[in-house]
C-alpha positions as CSV (number, residue, x, y, z in Angstrom):
1,M,-16.5,1.0,7.1
2,I,-15.1,2.3,4.2
3,S,-15.9,6.2,3.6
4,I,-15.3,8.0,0.1
5,E,-15.2,11.6,0.4
6,S,-13.6,14.3,-1.4
7,P,-10.7,16.1,-0.2
8,S,-10.2,19.4,0.9
9,N,-6.9,21.9,0.1
10,S,-5.1,21.6,3.4
11,Q,-6.2,17.4,3.2
12,L,-4.2,17.5,-0.4
13,N,-1.3,19.4,1.6
14,T,-0.9,16.7,3.6
15,V,-1.8,13.8,1.4
16,T,1.0,14.5,-0.9
17,Q,4.1,14.2,1.6
18,W,3.1,10.4,1.6
19,P,4.4,7.4,0.1
20,V,2.9,5.8,-3.3
21,W,1.5,3.1,-4.2
22,E,1.3,1.5,-7.3
23,K,-0.8,-1.9,-8.3
24,E,-1.2,-3.3,-11.9
25,P,-5.2,-5.0,-12.5
26,C,-5.5,-7.6,-10.5
27,N,-7.8,-9.1,-7.4
28,F,-6.1,-10.0,-4.3
29,D,-7.8,-9.4,0.2
30,E,-6.2,-7.4,2.2
31,D,-7.0,-7.9,6.2
32,Y,-6.9,-4.1,7.9
33,T,-5.0,-5.0,10.5
34,A,-5.0,-0.5,10.7
35,K,-7.0,2.4,9.2
36,E,-6.1,2.6,6.0
37,M,-6.2,6.2,4.8
38,F,-5.6,6.6,1.0
39,Y,-5.7,9.2,-1.9
40,I,-6.1,7.6,-5.4
41,L,-4.1,10.2,-7.8
42,D,-5.1,7.3,-11.4
43,G,-7.1,4.1,-11.3
44,E,-10.3,2.2,-10.4
45,A,-11.0,-0.4,-8.3
46,R,-13.8,-1.6,-6.7
47,L,-13.7,-3.1,-3.3
48,T,-15.7,-5.0,-1.7
49,T,-16.8,-6.9,2.2
50,K,-18.2,-10.2,2.9
51,C,-19.9,-8.2,5.2
52,G,-21.9,-5.8,1.5
53,I,-19.8,-3.2,1.4
54,D,-19.4,-2.2,-2.0
55,K,-17.3,0.7,-3.4
56,T,-15.7,1.7,-6.6
57,I,-13.4,4.7,-6.0
58,Y,-11.8,6.3,-8.7
59,Q,-9.0,9.1,-9.3
60,G,-9.5,12.5,-6.8
61,D,-11.3,10.0,-4.1
62,L,-10.0,10.9,-1.0
63,V,-11.3,7.0,1.2
64,T,-10.9,5.8,4.3
65,V,-10.8,2.0,5.0
66,E,-11.1,1.3,8.8
67,A,-9.4,-1.5,11.0
68,G,-10.9,-5.0,11.1
69,L,-12.3,-5.4,7.1
70,L,-11.1,-7.6,4.8
71,V,-11.5,-6.5,2.0
72,N,-11.7,-7.4,-1.1
73,W,-9.6,-5.3,-4.0
74,D,-10.8,-5.7,-7.6
75,I,-8.2,-3.0,-8.9
76,R,-9.5,-2.6,-12.9
77,Q,-6.9,0.2,-13.9
78,P,-3.8,0.5,-13.1
79,I,-3.7,2.4,-9.1
80,R,-1.5,4.9,-8.2
81,K,-2.1,6.6,-4.7
82,H,-0.4,8.1,-1.3
83,F,-1.3,6.6,1.8
84,K,-0.9,6.5,5.7
85,F,-1.5,3.5,7.8
86,F,-2.8,4.9,11.4
């Protein structure tokens, strides 16, 4: 499952303490062996899986990707995100 939500103020206070990851437009697969939560600071990407999940993420989205998914990232605009694995 990949979920997208608008973060609350308390969630924003937490996620801004997490590390930042940046990536230029590209396409790659990510095998999620752990759950990841991330907050999109800038950019746009399409996340898809072979099991039919198809989500586009944008600036301001708080995204959770469950462990066990193989996700294709199609980064359309440079991405900057705060992230944490659980």
